[in-house]
PyMOL Python script that loads the backbone (N, CA, C, O; Angstrom):
from pymol import cmd

cmd.read_pdbstr("""\
ATOM      1  N   MET A   1     344.742 133.557 120.456  1.00  0.00           N
ATOM      2  CA  MET A   1     343.854 134.672 120.683  1.00  0.00           C
ATOM      3  C   MET A   1     343.095 134.952 119.390  1.00  0.00           C
ATOM      4  O   MET A   1     343.712 135.032 118.329  1.00  0.00           O
ATOM      5  N   PRO A   2     341.774 135.103 119.451  1.00  0.00           N
ATOM      6  CA  PRO A   2     340.989 135.371 118.247  1.00  0.00           C
ATOM      7  C   PRO A   2     341.364 136.698 117.610  1.00  0.00           C
ATOM      8  O   PRO A   2     341.803 137.634 118.277  1.00  0.00           O
ATOM      9  N   ALA A   3     341.177 136.748 116.298  1.00  0.00           N
ATOM     10  CA  ALA A   3     341.564 137.948 115.549  1.00  0.00           C
ATOM     11  C   ALA A   3     340.748 139.161 115.958  1.00  0.00           C
ATOM     12  O   ALA A   3     341.282 140.269 116.018  1.00  0.00           O
ATOM     13  N   ASN A   4     339.447 138.973 116.244  1.00  0.00           N
ATOM     14  CA  ASN A   4     338.628 140.129 116.602  1.00  0.00           C
ATOM     15  C   ASN A   4     339.017 140.699 117.964  1.00  0.00           C
ATOM     16  O   ASN A   4     338.836 141.893 118.206  1.00  0.00           O
ATOM     17  N   GLU A   5     339.548 139.860 118.858  1.00  0.00           N
ATOM     18  CA  GLU A   5     339.997 140.351 120.165  1.00  0.00           C
ATOM     19  C   GLU A   5     341.244 141.222 120.012  1.00  0.00           C
ATOM     20  O   GLU A   5     341.404 142.211 120.727  1.00  0.00           O
ATOM     21  N   VAL A   6     342.122 140.856 119.083  1.00  0.00           N
ATOM     22  CA  VAL A   6     343.314 141.655 118.822  1.00  0.00           C
ATOM     23  C   VAL A   6     342.920 143.009 118.253  1.00  0.00           C
ATOM     24  O   VAL A   6     343.521 144.025 118.604  1.00  0.00           O
ATOM     25  N   GLU A   7     341.916 143.039 117.376  1.00  0.00           N
ATOM     26  CA  GLU A   7     341.475 144.289 116.769  1.00  0.00           C
ATOM     27  C   GLU A   7     340.801 145.206 117.778  1.00  0.00           C
ATOM     28  O   GLU A   7     340.831 146.425 117.604  1.00  0.00           O
ATOM     29  N   ASN A   8     340.190 144.655 118.835  1.00  0.00           N
ATOM     30  CA  ASN A   8     339.479 145.461 119.816  1.00  0.00           C
ATOM     31  C   ASN A   8     340.394 146.093 120.856  1.00  0.00           C
ATOM     32  O   ASN A   8     339.943 146.952 121.613  1.00  0.00           O
ATOM     33  N   ARG A   9     341.639 145.707 120.919  1.00  0.00           N
ATOM     34  CA  ARG A   9     342.567 146.305 121.870  1.00  0.00           C
ATOM     35  C   ARG A   9     342.823 147.763 121.528  1.00  0.00           C
ATOM     36  O   ARG A   9     342.726 148.172 120.371  1.00  0.00           O
ATOM     37  N   LYS A  10     343.150 148.540 122.552  1.00  0.00           N
ATOM     38  CA  LYS A  10     343.492 149.943 122.317  1.00  0.00           C
ATOM     39  C   LYS A  10     344.905 150.019 121.754  1.00  0.00           C
ATOM     40  O   LYS A  10     345.835 149.407 122.280  1.00  0.00           O
ATOM     41  N   THR A  11     345.044 150.777 120.683  1.00  0.00           N
ATOM     42  CA  THR A  11     346.352 150.955 120.057  1.00  0.00           C
ATOM     43  C   THR A  11     346.555 152.429 119.743  1.00  0.00           C
ATOM     44  O   THR A  11     345.611 153.218 119.728  1.00  0.00           O
ATOM     45  N   HIS A  12     347.803 152.777 119.493  1.00  0.00           N
ATOM     46  CA  HIS A  12     348.137 154.115 119.007  1.00  0.00           C
ATOM     47  C   HIS A  12     349.250 153.977 117.973  1.00  0.00           C
ATOM     48  O   HIS A  12     349.881 152.926 117.864  1.00  0.00           O
ATOM     49  N   ASN A  13     349.481 155.038 117.224  1.00  0.00           N
ATOM     50  CA  ASN A  13     350.510 155.009 116.185  1.00  0.00           C
ATOM     51  C   ASN A  13     351.894 155.170 116.810  1.00  0.00           C
ATOM     52  O   ASN A  13     352.044 155.786 117.865  1.00  0.00           O
ATOM     53  N   ALA A  14     352.899 154.610 116.145  1.00  0.00           N
ATOM     54  CA  ALA A  14     354.268 154.700 116.634  1.00  0.00           C
ATOM     55  C   ALA A  14     354.784 156.138 116.563  1.00  0.00           C
ATOM     56  O   ALA A  14     355.634 156.523 117.366  1.00  0.00           O
ATOM     57  N   GLY A  15     354.289 156.932 115.623  1.00  0.00           N
ATOM     58  CA  GLY A  15     354.656 158.345 115.538  1.00  0.00           C
ATOM     59  C   GLY A  15     356.105 158.563 115.157  1.00  0.00           C
ATOM     60  O   GLY A  15     356.617 157.936 114.230  1.00  0.00           O
ATOM     61  N   LEU A  16     356.761 159.457 115.878  1.00  0.00           N
ATOM     62  CA  LEU A  16     358.141 159.805 115.551  1.00  0.00           C
ATOM     63  C   LEU A  16     359.112 158.662 115.779  1.00  0.00           C
ATOM     64  O   LEU A  16     360.207 158.660 115.215  1.00  0.00           O
ATOM     65  N   PHE A  17     358.731 157.689 116.594  1.00  0.00           N
ATOM     66  CA  PHE A  17     359.621 156.577 116.880  1.00  0.00           C
ATOM     67  C   PHE A  17     359.597 155.502 115.803  1.00  0.00           C
ATOM     68  O   PHE A  17     360.326 154.515 115.902  1.00  0.00           O
ATOM     69  N   ASP A  18     358.780 155.676 114.788  1.00  0.00           N
ATOM     70  CA  ASP A  18     358.761 154.766 113.657  1.00  0.00           C
ATOM     71  C   ASP A  18     360.059 154.977 112.866  1.00  0.00           C
ATOM     72  O   ASP A  18     360.387 156.105 112.501  1.00  0.00           O
ATOM     73  N   ILE A  19     360.779 153.910 112.609  1.00  0.00           N
ATOM     74  CA  ILE A  19     362.091 154.006 111.955  1.00  0.00           C
ATOM     75  C   ILE A  19     361.978 154.620 110.562  1.00  0.00           C
ATOM     76  O   ILE A  19     362.931 155.232 110.080  1.00  0.00           O
ATOM     77  N   ARG A  20     360.819 154.463 109.907  1.00  0.00           N
ATOM     78  CA  ARG A  20     360.648 155.038 108.579  1.00  0.00           C
ATOM     79  C   ARG A  20     360.672 156.563 108.629  1.00  0.00           C
ATOM     80  O   ARG A  20     361.149 157.205 107.694  1.00  0.00           O
ATOM     81  N   ASN A  21     360.159 157.148 109.713  1.00  0.00           N
ATOM     82  CA  ASN A  21     360.224 158.605 109.869  1.00  0.00           C
ATOM     83  C   ASN A  21     361.664 159.078 110.045  1.00  0.00           C
ATOM     84  O   ASN A  21     362.059 160.097 109.479  1.00  0.00           O
ATOM     85  N   ILE A  22     362.435 158.351 110.817  1.00  0.00           N
ATOM     86  CA  ILE A  22     363.829 158.732 111.062  1.00  0.00           C
ATOM     87  C   ILE A  22     364.640 158.613 109.776  1.00  0.00           C
ATOM     88  O   ILE A  22     365.394 159.522 109.429  1.00  0.00           O
ATOM     89  N   ILE A  23     364.486 157.494 109.069  1.00  0.00           N
ATOM     90  CA  ILE A  23     365.216 157.302 107.815  1.00  0.00           C
ATOM     91  C   ILE A  23     364.787 158.335 106.782  1.00  0.00           C
ATOM     92  O   ILE A  23     365.635 158.910 106.099  1.00  0.00           O
ATOM     93  N   GLY A  24     363.492 158.578 106.657  1.00  0.00           N
ATOM     94  CA  GLY A  24     362.994 159.565 105.712  1.00  0.00           C
ATOM     95  C   GLY A  24     363.504 160.965 106.012  1.00  0.00           C
ATOM     96  O   GLY A  24     363.865 161.707 105.097  1.00  0.00           O
ATOM     97  N   ALA A  25     363.536 161.332 107.296  1.00  0.00           N
ATOM     98  CA  ALA A  25     364.027 162.662 107.664  1.00  0.00           C
ATOM     99  C   ALA A  25     365.518 162.804 107.361  1.00  0.00           C
ATOM    100  O   ALA A  25     365.945 163.829 106.830  1.00  0.00           O
ATOM    101  N   LEU A  26     366.305 161.793 107.692  1.00  0.00           N
ATOM    102  CA  LEU A  26     367.745 161.860 107.414  1.00  0.00           C
ATOM    103  C   LEU A  26     368.029 161.912 105.915  1.00  0.00           C
ATOM    104  O   LEU A  26     368.856 162.706 105.467  1.00  0.00           O
ATOM    105  N   LEU A  27     367.354 161.076 105.145  1.00  0.00           N
ATOM    106  CA  LEU A  27     367.547 161.113 103.698  1.00  0.00           C
ATOM    107  C   LEU A  27     367.102 162.456 103.123  1.00  0.00           C
ATOM    108  O   LEU A  27     367.735 162.982 102.206  1.00  0.00           O
ATOM    109  N   GLY A  28     366.026 163.005 103.653  1.00  0.00           N
ATOM    110  CA  GLY A  28     365.561 164.309 103.194  1.00  0.00           C
ATOM    111  C   GLY A  28     366.542 165.421 103.514  1.00  0.00           C
ATOM    112  O   GLY A  28     366.798 166.282 102.672  1.00  0.00           O
ATOM    113  N   ILE A  29     367.093 165.415 104.718  1.00  0.00           N
ATOM    114  CA  ILE A  29     368.064 166.443 105.111  1.00  0.00           C
ATOM    115  C   ILE A  29     369.315 166.355 104.247  1.00  0.00           C
ATOM    116  O   ILE A  29     369.779 167.363 103.715  1.00  0.00           O
ATOM    117  N   TYR A  30     369.862 165.144 104.106  1.00  0.00           N
ATOM    118  CA  TYR A  30     371.051 164.983 103.265  1.00  0.00           C
ATOM    119  C   TYR A  30     370.746 165.291 101.806  1.00  0.00           C
ATOM    120  O   TYR A  30     371.597 165.821 101.092  1.00  0.00           O
ATOM    121  N   GLY A  31     369.541 164.962 101.361  1.00  0.00           N
ATOM    122  CA  GLY A  31     369.144 165.274  99.990  1.00  0.00           C
ATOM    123  C   GLY A  31     369.103 166.768  99.740  1.00  0.00           C
ATOM    124  O   GLY A  31     369.556 167.235  98.695  1.00  0.00           O
ATOM    125  N   VAL A  32     368.564 167.524 100.688  1.00  0.00           N
ATOM    126  CA  VAL A  32     368.514 168.983 100.544  1.00  0.00           C
ATOM    127  C   VAL A  32     369.926 169.565 100.530  1.00  0.00           C
ATOM    128  O   VAL A  32     370.222 170.461  99.740  1.00  0.00           O
ATOM    129  N   ILE A  33     370.791 169.062 101.398  1.00  0.00           N
ATOM    130  CA  ILE A  33     372.180 169.555 101.437  1.00  0.00           C
ATOM    131  C   ILE A  33     372.876 169.287 100.103  1.00  0.00           C
ATOM    132  O   ILE A  33     373.514 170.181  99.546  1.00  0.00           O
ATOM    133  N   LEU A  34     372.758 168.067  99.592  1.00  0.00           N
ATOM    134  CA  LEU A  34     373.393 167.743  98.314  1.00  0.00           C
ATOM    135  C   LEU A  34     372.766 168.515  97.157  1.00  0.00           C
ATOM    136  O   LEU A  34     373.467 168.919  96.229  1.00  0.00           O
ATOM    137  N   LEU A  35     371.462 168.718  97.208  1.00  0.00           N
ATOM    138  CA  LEU A  35     370.790 169.483  96.160  1.00  0.00           C
ATOM    139  C   LEU A  35     371.304 170.924  96.136  1.00  0.00           C
ATOM    140  O   LEU A  35     371.572 171.477  95.070  1.00  0.00           O
ATOM    141  N   LEU A  36     371.439 171.518  97.311  1.00  0.00           N
ATOM    142  CA  LEU A  36     371.969 172.884  97.374  1.00  0.00           C
ATOM    143  C   LEU A  36     373.429 172.946  96.930  1.00  0.00           C
ATOM    144  O   LEU A  36     373.838 173.898  96.266  1.00  0.00           O
ATOM    145  N   MET A  37     374.204 171.944  97.290  1.00  0.00           N
ATOM    146  CA  MET A  37     375.608 171.906  96.840  1.00  0.00           C
ATOM    147  C   MET A  37     375.677 171.708  95.326  1.00  0.00           C
ATOM    148  O   MET A  37     376.569 172.246  94.670  1.00  0.00           O
ATOM    149  N   GLY A  38     374.756 170.952  94.780  1.00  0.00           N
ATOM    150  CA  GLY A  38     374.728 170.748  93.339  1.00  0.00           C
ATOM    151  C   GLY A  38     374.331 172.004  92.588  1.00  0.00           C
ATOM    152  O   GLY A  38     374.810 172.246  91.480  1.00  0.00           O
ATOM    153  N   ILE A  39     373.451 172.810  93.187  1.00  0.00           N
ATOM    154  CA  ILE A  39     373.003 174.036  92.531  1.00  0.00           C
ATOM    155  C   ILE A  39     374.023 175.154  92.690  1.00  0.00           C
ATOM    156  O   ILE A  39     374.370 175.827  91.719  1.00  0.00           O
ATOM    157  N   PHE A  40     374.506 175.354  93.921  1.00  0.00           N
ATOM    158  CA  PHE A  40     375.352 176.511  94.207  1.00  0.00           C
ATOM    159  C   PHE A  40     376.843 176.206  94.268  1.00  0.00           C
ATOM    160  O   PHE A  40     377.657 177.124  94.166  1.00  0.00           O
ATOM    161  N   GLY A  41     377.218 174.950  94.431  1.00  0.00           N
ATOM    162  CA  GLY A  41     378.626 174.596  94.541  1.00  0.00           C
ATOM    163  C   GLY A  41     379.265 174.351  93.180  1.00  0.00           C
ATOM    164  O   GLY A  41     378.609 174.421  92.141  1.00  0.00           O
ATOM    165  N   ASP A  42     380.556 174.064  93.214  1.00  0.00           N
ATOM    166  CA  ASP A  42     381.291 173.744  91.992  1.00  0.00           C
ATOM    167  C   ASP A  42     380.873 172.352  91.517  1.00  0.00           C
ATOM    168  O   ASP A  42     381.051 171.387  92.261  1.00  0.00           O
ATOM    169  N   PRO A  43     380.326 172.211  90.312  1.00  0.00           N
ATOM    170  CA  PRO A  43     379.824 170.900  89.868  1.00  0.00           C
ATOM    171  C   PRO A  43     380.910 169.857  89.636  1.00  0.00           C
ATOM    172  O   PRO A  43     380.632 168.661  89.722  1.00  0.00           O
ATOM    173  N   GLU A  44     382.146 170.279  89.343  1.00  0.00           N
ATOM    174  CA  GLU A  44     383.267 169.361  89.090  1.00  0.00           C
ATOM    175  C   GLU A  44     382.851 168.233  88.151  1.00  0.00           C
ATOM    176  O   GLU A  44     383.021 167.056  88.468  1.00  0.00           O
ATOM    177  N   THR A  45     382.310 168.598  87.007  1.00  0.00           N
ATOM    178  CA  THR A  45     381.829 167.602  86.051  1.00  0.00           C
ATOM    179  C   THR A  45     382.951 166.801  85.414  1.00  0.00           C
ATOM    180  O   THR A  45     382.702 165.730  84.860  1.00  0.00           O
ATOM    181  N   ASP A  46     384.189 167.298  85.482  1.00  0.00           N
ATOM    182  CA  ASP A  46     385.300 166.524  84.915  1.00  0.00           C
ATOM    183  C   ASP A  46     385.573 165.269  85.740  1.00  0.00           C
ATOM    184  O   ASP A  46     386.069 164.283  85.194  1.00  0.00           O
ATOM    185  N   LYS A  47     385.266 165.276  87.034  1.00  0.00           N
ATOM    186  CA  LYS A  47     385.475 164.104  87.881  1.00  0.00           C
ATOM    187  C   LYS A  47     384.391 163.042  87.680  1.00  0.00           C
ATOM    188  O   LYS A  47     384.645 161.849  87.851  1.00  0.00           O
ATOM    189  N   THR A  48     383.189 163.479  87.318  1.00  0.00           N
ATOM    190  CA  THR A  48     382.077 162.533  87.184  1.00  0.00           C
ATOM    191  C   THR A  48     381.799 162.143  85.742  1.00  0.00           C
ATOM    192  O   THR A  48     380.953 161.283  85.498  1.00  0.00           O
ATOM    193  N   GLY A  49     382.470 162.736  84.800  1.00  0.00           N
ATOM    194  CA  GLY A  49     382.268 162.392  83.404  1.00  0.00           C
ATOM    195  C   GLY A  49     381.101 163.113  82.763  1.00  0.00           C
ATOM    196  O   GLY A  49     380.606 162.675  81.725  1.00  0.00           O
ATOM    197  N   GLY A  50     380.654 164.193  83.347  1.00  0.00           N
ATOM    198  CA  GLY A  50     379.590 164.979  82.725  1.00  0.00           C
ATOM    199  C   GLY A  50     378.491 165.440  83.663  1.00  0.00           C
ATOM    200  O   GLY A  50     378.305 166.646  83.827  1.00  0.00           O
ATOM    201  N   PRO A  51     377.746 164.519  84.292  1.00  0.00           N
ATOM    202  CA  PRO A  51     376.613 164.977  85.105  1.00  0.00           C
ATOM    203  C   PRO A  51     377.061 165.578  86.444  1.00  0.00           C
ATOM    204  O   PRO A  51     378.147 165.289  86.946  1.00  0.00           O
ATOM    205  N   ASN A  52     376.202 166.407  86.992  1.00  0.00           N
ATOM    206  CA  ASN A  52     376.449 166.989  88.302  1.00  0.00           C
ATOM    207  C   ASN A  52     375.998 165.969  89.350  1.00  0.00           C
ATOM    208  O   ASN A  52     374.804 165.839  89.617  1.00  0.00           O
ATOM    209  N   ALA A  53     376.950 165.249  89.938  1.00  0.00           N
ATOM    210  CA  ALA A  53     376.642 164.139  90.844  1.00  0.00           C
ATOM    211  C   ALA A  53     375.911 164.604  92.096  1.00  0.00           C
ATOM    212  O   ALA A  53     374.994 163.923  92.554  1.00  0.00           O
ATOM    213  N   ASN A  54     376.295 165.746  92.660  1.00  0.00           N
ATOM    214  CA  ASN A  54     375.622 166.233  93.861  1.00  0.00           C
ATOM    215  C   ASN A  54     374.161 166.567  93.593  1.00  0.00           C
ATOM    216  O   ASN A  54     373.290 166.279  94.413  1.00  0.00           O
ATOM    217  N   LEU A  55     373.904 167.166  92.459  1.00  0.00           N
ATOM    218  CA  LEU A  55     372.537 167.538  92.111  1.00  0.00           C
ATOM    219  C   LEU A  55     371.656 166.302  91.973  1.00  0.00           C
ATOM    220  O   LEU A  55     370.569 166.251  92.550  1.00  0.00           O
ATOM    221  N   TRP A  56     372.107 165.315  91.221  1.00  0.00           N
ATOM    222  CA  TRP A  56     371.303 164.121  90.987  1.00  0.00           C
ATOM    223  C   TRP A  56     371.178 163.249  92.233  1.00  0.00           C
ATOM    224  O   TRP A  56     370.107 162.706  92.507  1.00  0.00           O
ATOM    225  N   ALA A  57     372.259 163.115  92.983  1.00  0.00           N
ATOM    226  CA  ALA A  57     372.189 162.336  94.227  1.00  0.00           C
ATOM    227  C   ALA A  57     371.257 163.021  95.224  1.00  0.00           C
ATOM    228  O   ALA A  57     370.507 162.348  95.931  1.00  0.00           O
ATOM    229  N   GLY A  58     371.296 164.343  95.288  1.00  0.00           N
ATOM    230  CA  GLY A  58     370.406 165.076  96.180  1.00  0.00           C
ATOM    231  C   GLY A  58     368.948 164.906  95.797  1.00  0.00           C
ATOM    232  O   GLY A  58     368.095 164.714  96.664  1.00  0.00           O
ATOM    233  N   LEU A  59     368.655 164.974  94.511  1.00  0.00           N
ATOM    234  CA  LEU A  59     367.280 164.778  94.053  1.00  0.00           C
ATOM    235  C   LEU A  59     366.772 163.374  94.382  1.00  0.00           C
ATOM    236  O   LEU A  59     365.643 163.209  94.846  1.00  0.00           O
ATOM    237  N   VAL A  60     367.606 162.371  94.142  1.00  0.00           N
ATOM    238  CA  VAL A  60     367.204 160.982  94.408  1.00  0.00           C
ATOM    239  C   VAL A  60     366.991 160.771  95.906  1.00  0.00           C
ATOM    240  O   VAL A  60     366.011 160.145  96.308  1.00  0.00           O
ATOM    241  N   MET A  61     367.898 161.288  96.732  1.00  0.00           N
ATOM    242  CA  MET A  61     367.760 161.123  98.178  1.00  0.00           C
ATOM    243  C   MET A  61     366.529 161.852  98.699  1.00  0.00           C
ATOM    244  O   MET A  61     365.850 161.355  99.597  1.00  0.00           O
ATOM    245  N   LEU A  62     366.240 163.010  98.152  1.00  0.00           N
ATOM    246  CA  LEU A  62     365.060 163.758  98.560  1.00  0.00           C
ATOM    247  C   LEU A  62     363.784 163.004  98.205  1.00  0.00           C
ATOM    248  O   LEU A  62     362.858 162.944  99.013  1.00  0.00           O
ATOM    249  N   VAL A  63     363.726 162.438  97.026  1.00  0.00           N
ATOM    250  CA  VAL A  63     362.546 161.666  96.605  1.00  0.00           C
ATOM    251  C   VAL A  63     362.380 160.418  97.472  1.00  0.00           C
ATOM    252  O   VAL A  63     361.270 160.112  97.906  1.00  0.00           O
ATOM    253  N   ILE A  64     363.457 159.706  97.724  1.00  0.00           N
ATOM    254  CA  ILE A  64     363.371 158.498  98.549  1.00  0.00           C
ATOM    255  C   ILE A  64     362.976 158.851  99.977  1.00  0.00           C
ATOM    256  O   ILE A  64     362.197 158.128 100.598  1.00  0.00           O
ATOM    257  N   GLY A  65     363.502 159.953 100.506  1.00  0.00           N
ATOM    258  CA  GLY A  65     363.102 160.400 101.837  1.00  0.00           C
ATOM    259  C   GLY A  65     361.621 160.723 101.902  1.00  0.00           C
ATOM    260  O   GLY A  65     360.957 160.384 102.881  1.00  0.00           O
ATOM    261  N   LEU A  66     361.094 161.372 100.876  1.00  0.00           N
ATOM    262  CA  LEU A  66     359.671 161.682 100.835  1.00  0.00           C
ATOM    263  C   LEU A  66     358.824 160.412 100.723  1.00  0.00           C
ATOM    264  O   LEU A  66     357.730 160.340 101.282  1.00  0.00           O
ATOM    265  N   VAL A  67     359.334 159.413 100.000  1.00  0.00           N
ATOM    266  CA  VAL A  67     358.623 158.132  99.894  1.00  0.00           C
ATOM    267  C   VAL A  67     358.548 157.461 101.262  1.00  0.00           C
ATOM    268  O   VAL A  67     357.496 156.942 101.634  1.00  0.00           O
ATOM    269  N   PHE A  68     359.640 157.465 102.011  1.00  0.00           N
ATOM    270  CA  PHE A  68     359.636 156.881 103.354  1.00  0.00           C
ATOM    271  C   PHE A  68     358.652 157.608 104.267  1.00  0.00           C
ATOM    272  O   PHE A  68     357.903 156.966 105.004  1.00  0.00           O
ATOM    273  N   LEU A  69     358.645 158.934 104.228  1.00  0.00           N
ATOM    274  CA  LEU A  69     357.725 159.700 105.069  1.00  0.00           C
ATOM    275  C   LEU A  69     356.270 159.460 104.678  1.00  0.00           C
ATOM    276  O   LEU A  69     355.403 159.360 105.546  1.00  0.00           O
ATOM    277  N   ALA A  70     355.999 159.368 103.375  1.00  0.00           N
ATOM    278  CA  ALA A  70     354.641 159.092 102.923  1.00  0.00           C
ATOM    279  C   ALA A  70     354.214 157.681 103.326  1.00  0.00           C
ATOM    280  O   ALA A  70     353.067 157.468 103.722  1.00  0.00           O
ATOM    281  N   TRP A  71     355.120 156.731 103.228  1.00  0.00           N
ATOM    282  CA  TRP A  71     354.836 155.348 103.614  1.00  0.00           C
ATOM    283  C   TRP A  71     354.480 155.279 105.100  1.00  0.00           C
ATOM    284  O   TRP A  71     353.525 154.599 105.476  1.00  0.00           O
ATOM    285  N   ALA A  72     355.234 155.972 105.938  1.00  0.00           N
ATOM    286  CA  ALA A  72     354.951 155.969 107.368  1.00  0.00           C
ATOM    287  C   ALA A  72     353.625 156.660 107.667  1.00  0.00           C
ATOM    288  O   ALA A  72     352.934 156.286 108.615  1.00  0.00           O
ATOM    289  N   ARG A  73     353.268 157.650 106.879  1.00  0.00           N
ATOM    290  CA  ARG A  73     352.022 158.393 107.092  1.00  0.00           C
ATOM    291  C   ARG A  73     350.807 157.578 106.619  1.00  0.00           C
ATOM    292  O   ARG A  73     349.764 157.574 107.274  1.00  0.00           O
ATOM    293  N   LEU A  74     350.953 156.893 105.481  1.00  0.00           N
ATOM    294  CA  LEU A  74     349.828 156.154 104.915  1.00  0.00           C
ATOM    295  C   LEU A  74     349.603 154.794 105.573  1.00  0.00           C
ATOM    296  O   LEU A  74     348.466 154.329 105.652  1.00  0.00           O
ATOM    297  N   ARG A  75     350.666 154.156 106.045  1.00  0.00           N
ATOM    298  CA  ARG A  75     350.573 152.836 106.675  1.00  0.00           C
ATOM    299  C   ARG A  75     351.227 152.875 108.059  1.00  0.00           C
ATOM    300  O   ARG A  75     352.299 152.298 108.240  1.00  0.00           O
ATOM    301  N   PRO A  76     350.606 153.540 109.037  1.00  0.00           N
ATOM    302  CA  PRO A  76     351.237 153.674 110.361  1.00  0.00           C
ATOM    303  C   PRO A  76     351.318 152.338 111.095  1.00  0.00           C
ATOM    304  O   PRO A  76     350.492 151.448 110.891  1.00  0.00           O
ATOM    305  N   VAL A  77     352.316 152.219 111.942  1.00  0.00           N
ATOM    306  CA  VAL A  77     352.501 151.038 112.783  1.00  0.00           C
ATOM    307  C   VAL A  77     351.625 151.214 114.024  1.00  0.00           C
ATOM    308  O   VAL A  77     351.700 152.242 114.697  1.00  0.00           O
ATOM    309  N   LYS A  78     350.806 150.225 114.322  1.00  0.00           N
ATOM    310  CA  LYS A  78     349.939 150.270 115.496  1.00  0.00           C
ATOM    311  C   LYS A  78     350.656 149.618 116.672  1.00  0.00           C
ATOM    312  O   LYS A  78     351.117 148.481 116.579  1.00  0.00           O
ATOM    313  N   VAL A  79     350.742 150.349 117.773  1.00  0.00           N
ATOM    314  CA  VAL A  79     351.404 149.872 118.977  1.00  0.00           C
ATOM    315  C   VAL A  79     350.332 149.668 120.054  1.00  0.00           C
ATOM    316  O   VAL A  79     349.543 150.579 120.307  1.00  0.00           O
ATOM    317  N   PRO A  80     350.289 148.495 120.692  1.00  0.00           N
ATOM    318  CA  PRO A  80     349.275 148.276 121.738  1.00  0.00           C
ATOM    319  C   PRO A  80     349.539 149.169 122.954  1.00  0.00           C
ATOM    320  O   PRO A  80     350.688 149.457 123.287  1.00  0.00           O
ATOM    321  N   GLU A  81     348.456 149.602 123.613  1.00  0.00           N
ATOM    322  CA  GLU A  81     348.576 150.454 124.795  1.00  0.00           C
ATOM    323  C   GLU A  81     349.203 149.698 125.965  1.00  0.00           C
ATOM    324  O   GLU A  81     350.015 150.253 126.706  1.00  0.00           O
ATOM    325  N   THR A  82     348.829 148.450 126.125  1.00  0.00           N
ATOM    326  CA  THR A  82     349.378 147.646 127.224  1.00  0.00           C
ATOM    327  C   THR A  82     350.086 146.442 126.632  1.00  0.00           C
ATOM    328  O   THR A  82     349.804 146.024 125.509  1.00  0.00           O
ATOM    329  N   HIS A  83     351.000 145.899 127.398  1.00  0.00           N
ATOM    330  CA  HIS A  83     351.706 144.714 126.923  1.00  0.00           C
ATOM    331  C   HIS A  83     351.244 143.497 127.711  1.00  0.00           C
ATOM    332  O   HIS A  83     350.731 143.616 128.823  1.00  0.00           O
ATOM    333  N   GLU A  84     351.435 142.333 127.119  1.00  0.00           N
ATOM    334  CA  GLU A  84     351.031 141.089 127.761  1.00  0.00           C
ATOM    335  C   GLU A  84     352.116 140.645 128.725  1.00  0.00           C
ATOM    336  O   GLU A  84     353.302 140.862 128.479  1.00  0.00           O
ATOM    337  N   ASP A  85     351.706 140.024 129.823  1.00  0.00           N
ATOM    338  CA  ASP A  85     352.678 139.528 130.805  1.00  0.00           C
ATOM    339  C   ASP A  85     353.103 138.121 130.470  1.00  0.00           C
ATOM    340  O   ASP A  85     353.918 137.536 131.183  1.00  0.00           O
TER     341      ASP A  85
END
""", "prot")
cmd.dss("prot")
cmd.show_as("cartoon", "prot")
cmd.util.cbc("prot")
cmd.orient("prot")
């Protein structure tokens, strides 16, 4: 099939069913929970050797979740309206 014929087909974005949105949302939710536990909970720095593990893990998970959501927003997956038989 020629490339221009593929481009002329009707398509739509995958939207919420894009796996990057699901992964980004889950990482963001867990990141917020860990961030709040790191801020308001007992840091238990004697177990980690100094740093507040919940705080840093929450920040990293939140950033990675935002990267996944931005990636899905900037480079959406195009799904064809009809399928081939």
